[in-house]
Z-matrix of the N, CA and C atoms (Angstrom, degrees):
N
C 1 1.450
C 2 1.536 1 105.70
N 3 1.450 2 114.12 1 144.94
C 4 1.362 3 115.26 2 172.69
C 5 1.557 4 114.44 3 -89.82
N 6 1.272 5 115.31 4 -14.33
C 7 1.497 6 117.24 5 176.62
C 8 1.552 7 104.74 6 -131.63
N 9 1.302 8 110.84 7 120.56
C 10 1.512 9 113.98 8 177.15
C 11 1.507 10 103.01 9 -115.16
N 12 1.347 11 112.35 10 151.67
C 13 1.551 12 117.85 11 -175.98
C 14 1.536 13 101.60 12 -131.81
N 15 1.284 14 116.60 13 109.21
C 16 1.596 15 122.10 14 177.87
C 17 1.451 16 104.66 15 -113.70
N 18 1.401 17 119.35 16 122.88
C 19 1.344 18 120.35 17 174.18
C 20 1.459 19 114.11 18 -111.72
N 21 1.385 20 111.69 19 135.86
C 22 1.508 21 117.56 20 175.39
C 23 1.513 22 106.03 21 -104.55
N 24 1.281 23 117.17 22 133.25
C 25 1.349 24 122.01 23 -170.69
C 26 1.624 25 113.69 24 -71.20
N 27 1.360 26 114.20 25 -27.89
C 28 1.505 27 116.79 26 -177.85
C 29 1.443 28 112.38 27 -72.07
N 30 1.337 29 124.78 28 -44.70
C 31 1.470 30 123.26 29 -174.09
C 32 1.497 31 111.37 30 -125.94
N 33 1.232 32 125.50 31 15.16
C 34 1.459 33 127.85 32 176.91
C 35 1.530 34 109.32 33 48.55
N 36 1.399 35 114.96 34 67.65
C 37 1.418 36 117.81 35 172.26
C 38 1.496 37 113.43 36 -98.64
N 39 1.303 38 115.53 37 138.06
C 40 1.444 39 118.91 38 -176.52
C 41 1.552 40 106.93 39 -120.84
N 42 1.306 41 122.43 40 132.01
C 43 1.465 42 126.41 41 178.00
C 44 1.525 43 107.40 42 -112.10
N 45 1.317 44 119.94 43 108.35
C 46 1.478 45 124.29 44 176.00
C 47 1.405 46 109.40 45 -119.66
N 48 1.389 47 117.16 46 123.10
C 49 1.449 48 125.60 47 173.83
C 50 1.578 49 106.11 48 56.86
N 51 1.275 50 117.86 49 35.50
C 52 1.483 51 121.14 50 172.20
C 53 1.496 52 110.86 51 86.07
N 54 1.265 53 125.56 52 -2.24
C 55 1.460 54 130.18 53 -175.38
C 56 1.462 55 103.20 54 -97.71
N 57 1.383 56 116.30 55 137.86
C 58 1.471 57 123.73 56 175.85
C 59 1.421 58 110.19 57 -92.11
N 60 1.356 59 121.40 58 113.38
C 61 1.508 60 118.39 59 176.70
C 62 1.488 61 107.96 60 -117.48
N 63 1.429 62 116.67 61 105.37
C 64 1.453 63 120.72 62 176.53
C 65 1.435 64 113.19 63 -88.79
N 66 1.258 65 113.85 64 140.36
C 67 1.513 66 120.46 65 -176.07
C 68 1.481 67 106.38 66 -128.41
N 69 1.252 68 122.12 67 120.41
C 70 1.327 69 129.83 68 175.79
C 71 1.463 70 112.90 69 -98.43
N 72 1.351 71 118.26 70 95.12
C 73 1.458 72 124.88 71 -171.88
C 74 1.542 73 115.95 72 -63.80
N 75 1.365 74 115.28 73 -33.09
C 76 1.365 75 117.84 74 -178.03
C 77 1.526 76 106.58 75 -71.10
N 78 1.253 77 120.93 76 -43.80
C 79 1.455 78 124.49 77 -178.67
C 80 1.503 79 112.59 78 -57.59
N 81 1.397 80 113.81 79 -44.56
C 82 1.513 81 117.52 80 177.15
C 83 1.545 82 112.44 81 -63.03
N 84 1.354 83 121.10 82 -40.24
C 85 1.434 84 124.46 83 173.07
C 86 1.459 85 110.25 84 -57.88
N 87 1.339 86 119.87 85 -52.39
C 88 1.519 87 120.41 86 -179.71
C 89 1.465 88 109.81 87 -61.27
N 90 1.311 89 122.19 88 -36.72
C 91 1.357 90 122.40 89 178.57
C 92 1.577 91 113.16 90 -61.23
N 93 1.272 92 115.42 91 -44.71
C 94 1.484 93 119.13 92 -179.49
C 95 1.563 94 109.74 93 -68.17
N 96 1.255 95 114.20 94 -32.75
C 97 1.572 96 113.97 95 178.32
C 98 1.481 97 110.42 96 -68.51
N 99 1.275 98 118.50 97 -31.75
C 100 1.498 99 123.12 98 -171.37
C 101 1.562 100 110.38 99 -73.70
N 102 1.294 101 119.70 100 -16.80
C 103 1.515 102 123.34 101 -179.50
C 104 1.459 103 108.26 102 -71.80
N 105 1.446 104 115.53 103 120.54
C 106 1.402 105 117.22 104 178.48
C 107 1.521 106 109.52 105 -124.83
N 108 1.225 107 120.23 106 152.81
C 109 1.464 108 125.47 107 -176.80
C 110 1.531 109 106.03 108 -111.16
N 111 1.288 110 115.89 109 124.09
C 112 1.517 111 120.38 110 173.00
C 113 1.474 112 112.16 111 -87.57
N 114 1.320 113 114.73 112 120.08
C 115 1.498 114 120.65 113 -176.19
C 116 1.601 115 108.43 114 -60.39
N 117 1.336 116 116.24 115 -32.15
C 118 1.427 117 114.02 116 -171.71
C 119 1.562 118 109.61 117 -74.75
N 120 1.324 119 117.83 118 -30.26
C 121 1.534 120 122.70 119 177.34
C 122 1.526 121 105.42 120 -68.04
N 123 1.302 122 119.27 121 -37.74
C 124 1.527 123 116.82 122 179.55
C 125 1.581 124 109.73 123 -76.05
N 126 1.196 125 119.04 124 -29.79
C 127 1.507 126 120.83 125 175.90
C 128 1.572 127 112.65 126 -64.32
N 129 1.409 128 107.27 127 -44.31
C 130 1.512 129 114.68 128 176.35
C 131 1.505 130 110.98 129 -56.77
N 132 1.260 131 116.60 130 -47.87
C 133 1.462 132 122.36 131 -179.51
C 134 1.526 133 112.98 132 -58.51
N 135 1.302 134 114.15 133 -38.22
C 136 1.479 135 122.63 134 179.19
C 137 1.621 136 107.44 135 -69.28
N 138 1.355 137 111.65 136 -43.55
C 139 1.583 138 108.64 137 177.85
C 140 1.394 139 114.89 138 -68.83
N 141 1.322 140 119.39 139 -36.48
C 142 1.437 141 120.59 140 175.72
C 143 1.553 142 114.22 141 -60.13
N 144 1.338 143 113.27 142 -40.85
C 145 1.433 144 120.09 143 173.51
C 146 1.510 145 118.35 144 -62.21
N 147 1.271 146 114.16 145 -36.94
C 148 1.492 147 121.53 146 177.98
C 149 1.508 148 106.25 147 -70.74
N 150 1.269 149 120.03 148 -41.01
C 151 1.522 150 125.80 149 178.02
C 152 1.472 151 109.12 150 -59.63
N 153 1.241 152 116.84 151 -43.84
C 154 1.493 153 120.55 152 -173.61
C 155 1.605 154 102.64 153 -72.97
N 156 1.276 155 122.62 154 -41.12
C 157 1.456 156 126.45 155 -177.31
C 158 1.699 157 106.99 156 -63.01
N 159 1.276 158 113.28 157 -44.27
C 160 1.480 159 116.29 158 179.63
C 161 1.506 160 109.57 159 -66.70
N 162 1.360 161 121.20 160 -43.86
C 163 1.386 162 121.47 161 175.98
C 164 1.607 163 114.45 162 -58.74
N 165 1.340 164 117.37 163 -41.17
C 166 1.319 165 124.68 164 175.29
C 167 1.476 166 113.06 165 -58.57
N 168 1.456 167 117.21 166 -48.77
C 169 1.383 168 126.50 167 177.55
C 170 1.524 169 113.50 168 -56.94
N 171 1.281 170 115.15 169 -44.90
C 172 1.475 171 125.72 170 178.41
C 173 1.603 172 111.93 171 -59.34
N 174 1.323 173 111.21 172 -43.89
C 175 1.511 174 117.72 173 179.99
C 176 1.530 175 110.07 174 -64.88
N 177 1.382 176 112.83 175 -42.28
C 178 1.464 177 123.61 176 -175.67
C 179 1.596 178 107.83 177 -65.22
N 180 1.329 179 119.44 178 -52.06
C 181 1.438 180 125.40 179 177.79
C 182 1.658 181 111.93 180 -58.21
N 183 1.310 182 113.87 181 -44.92
C 184 1.357 183 120.22 182 -178.49
C 185 1.604 184 110.46 183 -65.76
N 186 1.317 185 114.50 184 -38.07
C 187 1.495 186 117.85 185 174.23
C 188 1.523 187 113.36 186 -64.16
N 189 1.387 188 114.37 187 -40.30
C 190 1.517 189 115.32 188 -178.60
C 191 1.580 190 106.56 189 -72.68
N 192 1.377 191 123.15 190 -40.76
C 193 1.402 192 124.90 191 173.36
C 194 1.472 193 111.72 192 -53.61
N 195 1.263 194 122.56 193 -46.52
C 196 1.401 195 124.95 194 -177.06
C 197 1.584 196 113.15 195 -68.61
N 198 1.341 197 113.45 196 -35.48
C 199 1.503 198 114.58 197 171.52
C 200 1.431 199 115.35 198 -66.43
N 201 1.359 200 118.20 199 -36.08
C 202 1.458 201 121.65 200 -179.94
C 203 1.548 202 105.54 201 -72.36
N 204 1.270 203 119.15 202 -37.84
C 205 1.544 204 114.04 203 -179.49
C 206 1.428 205 109.47 204 -74.04
N 207 1.288 206 125.30 205 -32.11
C 208 1.509 207 124.06 206 178.75
C 209 1.517 208 110.09 207 -68.74
N 210 1.428 209 114.43 208 -34.33
C 211 1.382 210 118.85 209 -177.44
C 212 1.525 211 107.53 210 -72.61
N 213 1.266 212 119.34 211 -36.37
C 214 1.410 213 123.03 212 -177.29
C 215 1.485 214 111.67 213 -71.14
N 216 1.348 215 116.57 214 -33.77
C 217 1.428 216 124.34 215 177.63
C 218 1.420 217 112.08 216 -67.70
N 219 1.258 218 117.20 217 -45.55
C 220 1.520 219 126.34 218 -179.78
C 221 1.563 220 103.73 219 -67.15
N 222 1.269 221 123.33 220 -42.10
C 223 1.423 222 121.61 221 -173.89
C 224 1.620 223 111.16 222 -74.75
N 225 1.288 224 118.22 223 -23.72
C 226 1.480 225 122.29 224 179.75
C 227 1.537 226 114.18 225 -76.90
N 228 1.374 227 118.92 226 -15.85
C 229 1.443 228 122.94 227 174.52
C 230 1.407 229 111.48 228 -85.29
């Protein structure tokens, strides 16, 4: 066989193609539990996104208003 998988019940060792890949399951579980999300960071991101959207909307509206004014000025002559 080109790939052999041997499992040791004590420390979950896998041997694939002659390479030893040790997996510590308890360490991975602890690592996942230690990840925390700060609500203030998330709120800051939302606020920045809203500011960006407002700025884009303002630019879009002013562009449309300027096109209408220029078209009106050209049509009045």
